[in-house]
N, C-alpha and C positions, 0 to 999 in steps of 0.2 A: 383714277379719274382721267386726266389728260396730260399729255406732255406738250408743253408750249414752247415756242421758239424763244431762245435767249438772245436778248439785245446785246450787240457787241460794240465796243469802243471803235470809233469815236462818235457813235450815235448820240445826238444831243439829248435824247430822252433820258439817258443815264445821268444827266446833270440836273434833272428835275428834283426839287425837294418834295419828299412824300408827305402826304397829309394824314392826320390821325384817323384811326378807325372809330366810327361813332358807336357802333353796336356790334358785338361779336355774335353773328348769326350764322345761318346755314350757308349764305353766300360767302362769308369769310372762311368758313370751314371748307367749302368747296375750293376756294382759292388756295388754301393751305394744302389740301390734298394734291392739287395740280402742281404746286410748288415742290412738294416732296417727289412726286413722279418725275418732274423735270430735272430736279437736282440729282436724283439717283441715276437717271438715264444718262446724264451728261458725261461722266459722273463727277460729283462734287461733294463738298461737306457743308456748304452754306449757300443760301440763295435769298436775296431780297426781292420783294414783289416788283419793284421797279425794273428789275432785270428781265421780267417777262411783260413789261409794259403797263404794270398796274402801280400808279403812284400812291400807294397806301403804306402806312408804317407797319408792315408785316414782314417778318423774316423767319426762315427755318434753318436749323442747324442739326447735323448728325455727324459727329466726329468719326464714328465707326472705328474707334481705335483698337478695340479688342476683337479677336477672332474666336469663333466657336470651334468645336471639335471637328467640324467639317471644313475648316480653313476659311470659311466665309466671314466677312465682317459682321459683328453683332450690331444691329441697328438700335440706336437710342435717340429717336427723333425728338427734337425740342422745337416748340413754337414760341415766338416772341412777337406779341402784338402791342403796339404803342410803347416800345421799350425806351427806357431812359437810363443813361449812365451818369454816375457821379463819383466823386472821391477817387480819381485814378491814383494809383500808387506812384511814388517817385521812382521805384525800381522798375526796370524795363526788361523786356524780352525781345530778341530779334528772331524773326521767323522768315524763312524763304516763302513768301506769299505768292499765290496765284489767284486767278479769278476766272469764273466762267464767262464773264463779259470781256476778258482780255485773254483769250484762249492760248494755251501753250506758252505763256510768257510768265516768268517768275523773277522776283527780286526780293532782297532782304529789306524788311520794314521793321522799324523799332516802334514798339507800343508799350504802354503801361502793363506791367505784369499782372496787376490785380485791379479790378474795378467793382464798384457797387452798382448793381443793376436792379431795376424794377420793371415789370412787364405783366401783361395778361397772357394766359395761355388760350388755346382754342376753345375752351369752355368758359372763358371770361373770368377765370380765377386769377387773382392778383398774386404775384411772386415778388419777393424782395430778398436778394441774396448777394453775397460777395462772390465774384466769379474770378477764377485764377487760371493760369496755364494756357493751354491751347484753346480752351473754350473762351477765355478772356480775349485772346487775339482774334479768334474767329468772330466773336460777337462785335468787337470794335470794328473789324473789317466790314461786316454786314451793316452795322449802324452807319458807317460812312456812306454806304449806298443810299440810305434814307435821306442823307443830306446832299446828295448829288456829288459825292466824292468817290474817286476810285483809288485803289492802292497805289497806282502809279503817281498819283498826286503827292505822295509822301517821298518821292524820289527827287533827285536833282533834275533840273531842266534837261540836261544832257542825257541822263539815263532814261528819263521819261520819253524823250524824242526817239532814242534808240529802240525802246520797247515798241512804240507806236509804228516805227518804220519796219521792224521785224514782223509785227502783226499784219501790216498792209502787204508786205512781201508774201507772207504765208497765204493771205487771202487771195492774192493774184494767182499764186501757184495752184491753189485749190480750184479756183474758177477756170483756169486754163486746162486743167486735167479732165 
């Protein structure tokens, strides 16, 4: 479909709370296709609609953890429309997270290791599953975007300010080149 520009911090649009999708129709499926094209091109493993300026509760994930015989990642795209999380486990995992809206910046974030998730897919089919591991972390990260939260908001104020300064410095260097 189309590759769309990814909004980067500290753009205030990333702080907008996304609204539910009323009907899963061809417009939503076109948005999803654009989101996958954009995410794969970036490249990334997750993208929320708000990151491309659409404040709807839609996100896409493809962990691409396995490689095929040709050495290329095996794509397993997942679509989450109007996702809801509940019953987070008391056990946690710490991952070194990054974000397409905070490019080339990474920090360790602690999140529940397991969560219960409900969502619609691109065909409007309801899913209800316990999500674990890297998928749980990625889903929680992308869900934060739907609430106007970035992964850097989980860091101490000092670490968050350091990340934002590095991001601004990299942006200035890129624009000067």
